[in-house]
C-alpha positions as CSV (number, residue, x, y, z in Angstrom):
1,X,-129.4,-33.8,13.7
2,X,-128.7,-34.4,10.4
3,X,-125.4,-32.5,10.4
4,X,-124.5,-35.0,13.4
5,X,-125.5,-37.8,11.8
6,X,-123.4,-37.0,8.6
7,X,-120.5,-36.3,11.0
8,X,-120.6,-39.8,12.3
9,X,-121.1,-41.3,8.8
10,X,-118.1,-39.5,7.7
11,X,-116.0,-40.6,10.6
12,X,-117.2,-44.4,10.2
13,X,-116.2,-44.3,6.4
14,X,-112.9,-42.5,6.9
15,X,-112.0,-44.8,10.1
16,X,-109.2,-47.3,9.9
17,X,-111.2,-49.3,12.2
18,X,-114.4,-51.2,11.6
19,X,-115.5,-51.1,15.3
20,X,-115.3,-47.8,17.6
21,X,-116.5,-46.8,21.1
22,X,-118.9,-43.9,21.7
23,X,-115.9,-42.0,23.0
24,X,-114.2,-42.1,19.4
25,X,-117.4,-41.0,17.6
26,X,-118.0,-38.2,20.1
27,X,-114.4,-36.8,19.8
28,X,-115.0,-36.9,15.8
29,X,-117.9,-35.3,16.0
30,X,-116.7,-32.4,18.1
31,X,-114.0,-31.9,15.9
32,X,-116.4,-31.0,13.1
33,X,-119.1,-29.6,15.4
34,X,-117.2,-28.1,18.5
35,X,-120.7,-27.5,20.0
36,X,-122.2,-31.0,19.7
37,X,-123.2,-32.4,23.2
38,X,-122.7,-36.2,24.0
39,X,-126.6,-36.6,24.2
40,X,-127.2,-35.2,20.9
41,X,-124.2,-37.3,19.6
42,X,-125.9,-40.3,21.3
43,X,-129.3,-39.7,19.7
44,X,-127.8,-39.3,16.4
45,X,-125.9,-42.9,16.5
46,X,-129.1,-44.4,17.8
47,X,-131.0,-43.0,15.1
48,X,-128.3,-44.3,12.3
49,X,-128.8,-47.9,14.1
50,X,-132.4,-47.6,13.7
51,X,-131.8,-46.8,9.9
52,X,-129.6,-49.8,10.0
53,X,-126.6,-47.7,8.7
54,X,-124.7,-48.4,11.9
55,X,-124.9,-51.6,14.0
56,X,-124.1,-52.3,17.7
57,X,-121.2,-55.0,18.3
58,X,-120.9,-56.2,22.1
59,X,-117.8,-57.6,23.3
60,X,-119.5,-58.8,26.4
61,X,-118.1,-56.1,28.6
62,X,-118.6,-53.3,26.5
63,X,-120.7,-52.0,23.6
64,X,-118.9,-50.7,20.5
65,X,-120.6,-49.2,17.0
66,X,-119.8,-50.4,13.6
67,X,-120.8,-49.7,10.0
68,X,-123.0,-52.1,8.9
69,X,-121.3,-54.4,6.0
70,X,-117.8,-53.3,7.0
71,X,-115.4,-55.5,9.0
72,X,-116.6,-58.7,11.1
73,X,-120.1,-58.4,12.4
74,X,-122.6,-60.4,13.8
75,X,-124.6,-60.4,10.6
76,X,-122.1,-62.3,8.8
């Protein structure tokens, strides 16, 4: 799980966008860890949200993920 969390954080830090969909995270993680399953990636993303490293960003119709303190987020 730690390696998946690290891959997510690397993607979030390098991404040009401040918000991204779960599918974007999944593709980025699977480039680094090809055998990572969607369920494990989702659990790692949820753990990062619980650790307050990532935040949810709701557009009303879909939920996106964002890196805490980066870009326009709800806590500004």
